[in-house]
C-alpha positions in Angstrom: 360.4 -119.3 97.8 359.9 -118.7 94.2 356.2 -117.2 93.3 354.5 -116.4 89.9 352.0 -113.9 89.7 349.7 -113.2 86.8 349.5 -109.5 86.7 347.4 -107.6 84.2 348.0 -104.1 83.2 351.9 -104.0 82.4 351.7 -102.4 78.7 355.5 -101.1 78.4 359.0 -101.5 79.8 358.2 -98.7 82.0 355.4 -100.9 83.7 357.7 -103.6 83.9 360.5 -101.3 85.9 357.6 -100.2 88.1 356.8 -103.5 89.3 360.2 -104.9 89.8 361.3 -101.4 91.8 357.9 -102.1 93.9 358.4 -105.4 95.1 362.4 -104.6 95.8 361.2 -101.9 98.1 359.6 -104.4 100.2 362.7 -106.9 99.6 365.5 -105.6 98.4 367.2 -109.1 98.0 364.2 -110.2 95.9 365.0 -112.0 92.5 361.9 -110.2 90.3 361.2 -110.8 86.3 358.4 -109.2 85.2 357.0 -110.1 81.4 354.5 -107.8 80.1 353.7 -110.1 77.1 353.1 -112.9 79.2 351.1 -111.0 82.1 353.4 -112.7 84.6 356.0 -111.6 87.4 358.3 -114.1 89.1 359.7 -113.4 92.4 362.1 -115.2 94.5 361.6 -113.8 97.9 360.7 -114.9 101.6 357.9 -112.1 101.9 354.2 -113.6 102.0 352.5 -114.0 98.5 349.9 -111.6 100.0 352.4 -108.7 100.8 354.0 -109.0 97.4 350.7 -109.1 95.7 349.7 -106.0 97.3 352.8 -104.0 96.6 352.1 -104.6 92.7 348.4 -103.7 93.0 349.6 -100.6 94.9 351.5 -99.4 91.8 348.0 -100.0 90.0 348.4 -103.6 88.4 345.6 -105.9 88.8 347.1 -109.1 90.7 345.0 -112.2 89.7 343.9 -114.5 93.0 
């Protein structure tokens, strides 16, 4: 299932990679695209939205409800 998150606080390529890495630690098969210029993270995964949002937040980024 494809889910889109609005994520603020990503300011560089390292931030984008950190978000991608965090999501893939939860779901190794997830397709993840992080784009700091649009504050968006698109995830293709069967994991619950809440779990995905939590791992992004755990990296220190703000996930809009």
